[in-house]
N, C-alpha and C positions, 0 to 999 in steps of 0.2 A: 485576297489579290484584287488588283486595280483592273476591273474588266468594265466594258459598256456594251449594250446590246447593239448587233449588228443590223441597221436598217433594212437591210438586202433580205432577212431571213436567214442567214448563216449563223454560226456557232459565234459567242460573244468575243469581242476584240479585246486584246489584252495590251494594256498602256506599255509603252517601251520603258524601260528601266525599273520596270515593277521586280521587287526582290523576290526570288524565287528560291534560292538555297543558300546557306551557309555553312563552313565547315564547322564540325563539332570538335569540340577540345581533344577528342581522341583521333580523329583525320589529322589534324593539324601535328599532333604527337608522332605519327607513323608517317608524315609525308617523307619523301624521298629528299626533296628538295631542302629539309630542314637539317638531313645528315650533311648534305653537301656546304649548307651555312656553316655548322659546326665544325666541318674540316677545315674551311678556310681560315676560321678565327686560330686553328690548332696548327695551320702550316704557315704563318706570317701573312694571311690574306686582310681583307678589309674587315671591320667590326659592322655587321650587317643584321639590322634589327629587323627587319622585314622585306617584303618582296620588291617593293618601290626603291628601298634602297639597295637592294642585289642586283635590280634591272638598271639605275643608274649608273654604276659601278661598271658593269657589263658594255654598256655603251659609249661611257666617257674614257674608259682604259681598255679598248677591246684586247689590245696584246697581253696584257695582264690576266683579262679574264679567261680568253680561249687557253692561254697558257695554263692557267690553273686548271680546267678541264683535263687539258693532256695528261697533268699529272694527276689529277683526281680517278681518271678510268685507266691510269697507268698504260698508255698507249706507247710510251717510248722514254728515253732519258729525258731530262729536263733540258728545255730548249730556251735560248736566251731571248728576252722580249724583242730584241730588233730582228731575231730570226723569224719569231712566231709570226709577225705582220709586217709586211714592206709594202708601201705604197707611196703615192707621190700625191699625196694630200687628200684625194676623194677616194671615191668607192670602184671607180673603173681602174682596173689593170692591179688591183691588190694581190699579193703573193701570200702564200701561207706556208709556216711550218718549213722554212728554206733549209734544204740539205737533209731533211728528216724521211725517214720511209717507212711506209706501213701498208700493208696488203689486207684489205677488209675482211678476207676470210681469216686471216690470223688471230682476228680477236674473235670471230664466230668460234674457232676452234679450241679456245682456251677453257670451256665450260666443261664440267663433270659429264663423262660418256654417258653414263646411266639418267640423266635428267631428260625429261621429254622435251623435245625441241618442237614438233610440229604435229598437227592433227588437222590431216584433208579428208573432206568429206563432200560427196557430190549429192546431185538432187536425188537420186533412188536412195541414199543413206548410206552407201558404201563407204566404210571408213577406212584409212591410214592412219598408225600413228608410228612415228619414229622417234629415236632419242639422239642425244648430240653425237653419240658415239656412232649411230647407225647411220646419221644423216652423212658424218664427216667419211665413212666408208663410202658410200654411194659417191659422194662429190668427188672422192680422190679416184674411184673407177672412172668418172666422166673425163676426169682431168686427163687421165692415161688414155681414154679413148680417144678425144679430142688431139691430143699430141700423134697418135697414130695416125690420124687424118692430116697432119701437117700445120696443125694450128699452133701459132707460137704467140709471143707475147706482141701485143698491138694488133693483132688480128680481131675481124670482128665475127661474132656468133650471134647469129639472128635465131629468133624462136616463134613460132606461131604456136602456141601451148597452153590449154587452159590453167587455172588457178590450182594448184596442186603440188604434189611433191615432186613429179618431172622437172616442172619449171623450176622449184627452188634449188635442188641438186644441179641442175643443168647451170644454172647462173653460178652457183659457188664453185663448181669444176670448173667453170670458163674463167671465172675472176681469179681463181687462186693461180693459175698460169701467166696471168696478166692479158689474156686475151678481154675484149671489150663486149660487153653483153648488150643486145636489144631485143625488144619483144614486142609482138602486136597480139593482141587477143585473137582468138578464131573467129569470132563474130564481125571482125574487120571485112570490108569488100576487097578483093582482088587489088582494087584499083589505091585504096588506102595503103594496103602493104606495099604495093610497087612504091608508091610516093616516099614512102619511108626508107625501106630496104635498100632501094637503088642507089640512094646517096652515100650509103656506108659500104658497099660493095663487101658484104660478108662471105668468109670463106666456108662455113658451114651452116647448114639451116636446119634446126629441129622442128619438127612439125607434127601435131597431131592429125591423123587421119579423119578424124569426124570428132563431133562435141554433140553435146545432150543440152537442149534449154527448153524449158517450159513445158517439158514431158515430150519434146521432139527430138529426133535424130538427124543429124544435118552431116552431109558428107563434105570434107574438105578437098576431094581431087581435083574438082574444078578450079577451084582458085589456088590449090598449089601449084597445078600445073602452070597457070598463066602467070605465077612468082616466079617459078624457076626459069622460065623462059626469058624473064624480064632481069633474070639475074646472071649475066654470061660469065660473071668470073667465079660462081659458086663452085667449090670443089667437091662436096657432098652433102646429101640430105640424109638426116637419120629420122625415121617416120616413127610415130608412137602411137598406137602399139604397131607391130608388123603387120603388114597387107599387102593388097595387090598396088605394085606401085609404076603400073603401068602411065600414071599421070606424069611421070617423072621422068621424060625421055632424056638419054644422053647425060646422065648424072650418074656417080656412085652413091647408091642407095643402101643402106642398111638400117635394122631397127635397133629400138633401145637394148635390147638385151644383147647384141652384138657390140654396141658402143661400151657398154659395161661389164663385158665378158671377163675382164681380166682384173682382177683385185690389185690396188695400188695404195700406198697409204698417201693421204692428202699433205703434201707439202707445199705451202704457200710460197711463191718467189717473192723476194724483198722488192718493193716498188718504189718509187718517188711519189711522194705525198700527192702530187698534183696527176698522176698517172691516171689515163681514163679508166673509170670503171664500168659505166654504161652509158648509153645515149638514149635520151626519152626524146618525146617530140611534142611540139605544140598541136594545137586543133587542127591546124591546115584548112581552115573554112576559105580564106581568102587567098590562098596559095599555098606553094610547096611547103609543108611542116617543115619548121626549124628544127634540125638535130641536134639537141641540147647535150652537151657532153659536162658530164660531171666526174668527180675525182675519188679516188679510193680513201684518202685522209679526208678530206671535205664532207663527203656524207657519212664516214664512220663517226667524226666526232660530233656532227651537228645531229645526227640521228639518235646518238647515245645521249645528248645533252637532252634534247624533246624530249624522247621516250622516258628518262630517268626522271627528269626534273620537272617536267611539265605535265606527262601523261600518268607519271607516278606508277611506272611499273619496273618491275623485276624478277627474279628468278621464282618466285610464287604466284604469279600471275598468269592468265590465260589469255591472250589477246588477238581480239578479230576486228578487222574492218570489211565491211564489204568491198569487193573489188575484183577486177578482171587484171590478168597479166598486162594491160594496155593502158593502166591508168596509175598514175605515180604513186596513189595508195598502197598499191601492191609492192612497191619498192619500199614503202613507208613501215609495212606490214613486217616485210623480211628483216628490216632493222632490228624487230625485236630479237632477233638470234644472237645480234651485238651483245646484247646486256643481260642474255641468258634466260630470257621469259620462255614461254609455250605460244606458238603462232598458231592461228586457226586459220586454214585455208578452205574457202567454199566454191564450189563450180555449179553454177546454174542460176535460175532464175530465183530472185530472193522473195518472189511471192507465190511460187507454185509448190504445190496445189492450191496451196492458200497462204493468207498474210502472215499465218504464223509459224511459216516455215522455219526462218532464222532464228526466232523468239525459241522454239523447240529446241534447236540445236544449242542454242545459248545456254537454255534452262540444263540439258542432258550433260553438256561439258564443263559447267561451270563456269561460264567466261566472266572475266572479272573487269573488263574493258570492252563495252561492244561499238564499234565505230560504223557509221553507215554516211547516207548522203541527206541532205536536206530535202530534196525531192521526194526521197524515200518517206523520211516523216510526215511530209503533207500530205502525201499519198495514203498512208494509214491514218492521219488525222481526219482526212475528208472521208475516207469509207468508216469512220467510226469505230476502228479496230483499235481496242485499250489492250496491249500487250499482257498490263498487270492484271486483266479479269480473266486472261486465259493459261498464265505461266508463272511460276513461281521464280522469280528474276532476282533474289536476294542477292545472288553472288555479283550481280554488277553494281559496280562503285562508281563507273565513268561512263558515261553516253556521248560519243564523238559524233561531229557534224559536219561536213563539208561538203565541197562541190557547187554550193550556190548559199546565198545569204538566207540565214535561218530565221524567220520574222519571229515577233514577240509571242504568236500564238503557237508558232512551232516550238519555242524555248519551253513554253508552258506544258505542252503537251508531252516533251518529252522528260520534264521535271516531275509531272504528276502522274502520267499514265502509263510508264514503263516499269517502273521500280521504286521502293523508296528510297530517300536520302542518296538521289544519284546526281552526280556533279554533273550539268550539260557542259561539255566541252566542245563549243563551236569554234572552229578554226579556220583561216585563211591563210592563203600562200599561193603556191602554184607550182605547175612542173619547172617552172625556170629555174627553183633553187632546190626543188624535190624538199620541200618543208613547208613550215608555216612561219611567218612573218607575226600573225597574231593569233593567240591561243589561250590554254586553259592554264590554270594554277590552282591545286588544291589548298592554297592557302587563303584564296580570296573567295568573295561572294559572287554568285550567278544572279545578273538582271536579265530581264525578258529584252529579247533583240540585242544585246550586248556582248560581243567577244569580250573575255575578264581583262587581258592584258595585251600588251606588246611581249613578244617571246624574248628571253633572256638573248641579247647580242644582236636583237634587232630594234635600230632605231627608227621604228615606224613613225611619221609625220603625215599629217595633213595639209597640204599645201593650198593655200586660195588663189584668186587670180593673178595677183600681184606676185605670186611665186614665195611667198613668206608664210611660215606655220600660223595654222588657226587650230581654235578649239571650240566645240560646240557649234560647228557648221561644216557642211559637206566642203572636203578638199580632195587633192590628188593624192593619194597615197605614193609616198616616196621612203626610200633608205637611205638615210645619210651616213651608214657606216656599212663597211664591208662586212659579209658573212663567208666562212668558207664552203659552204655549199653552194655558191652563187656559180655559174657555168666558168669552166674554165676555157670553153670555146663554142662555138657552133661547127661541125662536122664539115668540113670543106671552105669553111670562111678563112681563108688564107691571111688575109690581112686584118681580119678584125672587124672589117666595116659592118657588115650585117649584126653581130653583137653589138656594137655602138649605136648603130640606130635604133636597134629595138629597146634599149634600157637606157642609154646615156645622153642622146641627142636633145631631149628635150630640156633638161636641167644638168649641164655640164657637171661633170663628179658625182651626180646623184643617182641613183637607181629609181626610176620612172616604172611602176608596177604595172600601172593602166586600171586601176579601182577608184571608184568614189568611196572614200571613208568620211567618218566624223569620230573624233576624238572626243568623249564625253567628259564633263569635270570630274568625274570619278575615275577617271584612267581607263574606261573600257572604249572599246572601239564599235562604231555600227557601220557595216558595210554594205552599200546601196548597189553594187554591180559596177560593170565595166565602164570606164570613164569615156568612152567613144561610143556608149551607148546612151550617153544621157539625154534626159526629157527638158527642153529648153522652151517653155510657153510662155509668152509674154514677159519674159525677163525672169519668171519663176524656175529654176533649176531644180531637177528632183531626180533622184535614181530610180533605174525601173525596177528594183526591188519594192520599192514602196509601191508601185503601180502594181504588180503582180499581187502584191499582198491583200490589195483590194479586191483585184478583177476576179484571182483564184477563188476568192472566198463566195462568189454567188452562186448559189446553187443554179446545176445547168451548165458550168464551165467546166470540161474536163482539161484543156490546156488552152494556152494564151500566149501572144507574141506582141509586143507593142514596138512601133517603129517612128521615129520622129524624124522626118526629112529635111528639118531646119539646117541652115548652113550658114555661116558668119555672116551677120547683118541682115539675113534674110529668113523670116519665119516660114516654115514649111507645113505639111500637114502630118497630123497625127492620126496614124493607122492602127486600129486594134484588130489583130487577128485572132478568132476564136475557134476551137474544136468542142462543139457542143457534146454535153454527157447524155445519156438517156434520158435522164430526168429534166432537160432543157424545155423551157417552155416557148411559145410562139414567140412571146415578147423578150426574148432575151435581150435583144440589142438595146429595146428601149431601158431595161433593167439595168443593162451595163452603163448606159449614159446617166441615168439617175444615181447611180452608186459613186460613180467617179465624181461626178459634181458635188455631191453632199460629203464625200469623204477624203476626195483629194483637194480638188479647186474646180471651179466652172472653165478656166482656162485649160485643164486636161481632158475634157470632154472630147474624145476621138472626133475628128472629122468624118471617118467611114469606119464602122462596124462589119469586118467582113469574115463570114463564117466560111470555114474550111472543115475538110474530112479528118486531118491530120496536119499536125505541124512536125516537121521533120526537126532533128536536134542533133547535135554532134556527136560523136561516138561514145563521147564520154557523159551523155545526157544534159549536155549545156544549150541553151536557145541561141540562135543565129541571127540576133538583132542586126549586128553589123553588116554582114554580107546582103541580109535583107533590104537595107538601108541602101545599099550602094547600088543595087538592081533597080531600087524604085527610083533612084535618080540618074540612071541610065547607064550605068557600067553593064558590059555584056556578062551575062550570067555565067558564061563558062571563065571570065576573069573574076569574077565576085566569090564565086563559091566553089570549091573543090567538091565534085561530087562524091568522092570516095571519103570524104570525112563526115559525112551524115550517115544517120542509122536506119535510113529507108528511104533507098532510090526511086522508088515508086511514088511515095508521099513527096519526095523533092521536086520532081518532075512537075507533078501537079500544081506544088506551092508556087513555083518559079512560073508557071502559067499566069498563076493569079496575079503574080508580083509585077509581070511585064504589062500586063494587061491595065493596070492600075497607074501605071507611069502617065505623067501630065501628056 
């Protein structure tokens, strides 16, 4: 491997592009994407020789590609190409499978009753296993209970539930009758829940009375009381488990057992392809979270494509991705039920009581696809906890990573320190489309710091300053072809103006995602972070991910945040905020400046290194560079950052005081 010593005393740095893994002939022969390629050849499709030929066809003739997937997954009768995709030239306003009907739950329901559908486990080790037949029966009882509460097609069903059987069954039951699902994780603050659910006016709320995290029990009574008061249109609250409902005055309340007390067959209703399936939310750091509406059909076909052809999952796999119900990866994991795989839901702290918690579970369950976040992998690497030294993880064929750019060192750690012969599947996309635009493929090699390929159907390009595609240099990530899982709307955005402003105002007809990326000559992609958090020093532009890769490797740095206050035509200050770890030296600031000068450039040495106790993050663990920058430039903190969108209100209050004090 190409490594070089880190002058700051940290672990060796890994060169971007270093070859880490290549598929064996056996892996290539068994890959499900190969089966699809063979099917195309037998059904009058294109003659495809490799992944890149297949990808080019998927973006050059999207109607033919998505129409072929519709037939391959047997989602309905054959559709004319003119009805598979209707558009007016660009990405915006595209319509899919016009005139077709599909209920997400109908696809889930077609798998054998005896097959294991779901394994749910919590911190204590309590485990629940249900088959597809048992899951259908439970979802059918949920649907019947919701109907008794007056829920009909188009009504919203909101949930504040941990990641487990209740959440999955409730989602399937609601979706089966055409209700629209929306969830927050229990650890969300009351303001964050209100900011989300108040927009959609749910008819029923399903809520946990409490949850356990990191070995501690937390009551939900106070938060639920505030939430219920803020939702005057709420018709009923279902508490899970049963308990004292004094915190929920003036609302009809019942417990889970009452909701599912009457057995009923699960009979999904026919719905238009674009009928709303669920509502997800943007992070909401700089204003009310966008309520993003996805469709039954768009999500079903996209997730079946991504999970089967890219993640290489099928009925014999056990699929896990650490998530909460408030992150889109929960929805992605539930998508495993569409293809008949066994999904694993874990509720609790991923590193409690020790860093081996999830790996112990993966070993016991025989997980074949283990998904997590880049920050989790970095935390293990920095703690020098190597799962392969403590666990037998031979079942893991693929290691997924998302949530933030994975550094070359993170790639090498995942490839070498977890299991042998593992494909590191770093993916990048977003809540906006509830999928990845850049992802993995079992037919391709893995290189350090590089996502393997654009996903099928995703024409992902990097645009330079002049708006034209560039290769081998950092550019703006855009999608120049539509995809079925792109939002059908923002809830409440009657004229579509917020949707247009969010994705299509910068490049008319083209989806602008808001990330800096680089397309490598080999076809891989490097992600540098949000394009609105770019560092531009003396005309040298870089992504925040490169900065964090260097800073976070310095011994004594527990967390960091970098903010560039430069504006168009005027270079501002570069501020580095650091939360020191227990091993931090008294000279940490000087060490950071020296390391940045040597490993990035003298232009990127921060004007100030500011030590803070803790740096708050969004509820999904992402850094808050953009709102911090706005506060430094003079925006009222209440306007720049929504308090309910961060993970620690106390840390936020202290951090905002620091930001305000640093204003010019």
